[in-house]
C-alpha positions as CSV (number, residue, x, y, z in Angstrom):
1,M,-145.0,213.8,-64.9
2,L,-141.5,214.2,-63.0
3,Y,-139.9,212.4,-65.6
4,A,-141.5,214.7,-68.4
5,R,-140.5,217.7,-66.5
6,T,-137.2,216.1,-66.2
7,F,-136.8,215.5,-69.7
8,I,-137.9,218.9,-70.6
9,F,-134.9,220.1,-68.4
10,N,-132.9,217.8,-69.9
11,C,-133.5,219.5,-73.0
12,R,-132.9,223.0,-72.1
13,T,-129.9,222.4,-70.2
14,T,-128.3,220.7,-73.4
15,T,-129.6,223.2,-75.4
16,Y,-127.4,225.8,-73.3
17,Y,-124.8,223.9,-72.8
18,V,-124.7,223.4,-76.6
19,S,-125.2,227.3,-77.0
20,I,-122.5,228.4,-74.5
21,N,-120.1,225.9,-76.8
22,I,-120.9,227.6,-80.2
23,F,-120.7,230.7,-78.8
24,S,-117.2,230.5,-77.2
25,H,-115.8,228.5,-80.4
26,W,-117.0,231.6,-82.2
27,F,-116.0,233.8,-80.0
28,F,-112.3,231.8,-80.1
29,W,-112.4,231.9,-84.1
30,V,-112.9,235.4,-84.2
31,F,-110.5,237.5,-82.0
32,L,-108.0,234.7,-82.8
């Protein structure tokens, strides 16, 4: 149960960081 919760948390965190990276990259190129 704890492992499943940790796995879901890791997926959510990874998705969050990927979204931040994509957004920052897009922001950089738009305002370059």
